[in-house]
N, C-alpha and C positions, 0 to 999 in steps of 0.2 A: 576403601569403605564398601566395596562391592559385596563382600561377604556379609557385612553388617546389614546392608540393605536387603539382601536375599534372606538372611536369617530372621530379620524383623518381620518381613512379609510372611514368611513361613510360620513363625511362632504366632503371630496375630491371627492368621487364617485358621490354624489348627485349633486355637482356643476360642475362636469366634469373637475376637476383640476388635472393636472399631477404633478408628483414629481418635475419636472423641473420648472413648473409654480409656485408651492408653494415655492420652494427654491429661485426663483428669487424675489418673493414678500417679502420674509423674509431676503434676502441677506445672505443666507446660502448655503451650498453645496447640490446638489440633493442627494448625498449619505447620508447626515444626515437625510433628509426627508424619504428616503427609510428605513433607520435603525429605525426611529420612527414608521413608518407604519408597519414594520415587528416585532416590539417589541424587537429589538436588542439594543436599547439605553435606559438604565435604568435611567439615570440622565440627561435629556435634560436641557439646560440652562433656567433660568427663562425668559430671554428675548425671547427665541424661543417660549416658551409656551404662553407668553403674545402676541407675534406676531400672533400666530395661532388663539388665542382667538379673537383678534381684527379683523383679516382678515375675520373670519366667523361670527362675531357679536354675539358670545356666551360668557358667563361669564367663568372665570377661573374655578370656581367650577363645572359648567356644563361640561366643557371640560375634566377636570381631574377626577372628581368623579361621574359625571352623566352618564346617559345612553341616548345618543342621537339617537340611532338606533331604 
């Protein structure tokens, strides 16, 4: 999940999106987004990962395995 963590941080920073904004867009708690960004959540739900992918317009493969930074 290291790539997911790095990619999420990169995408959010580049778009100026806060954890609260991202959580609202995905209908999840801001704490979940913070845990994902910090690498403290090892098994995010597939729905969450798909939501992040769609929100930023990147493929699941790029988000989870790629290097977007």
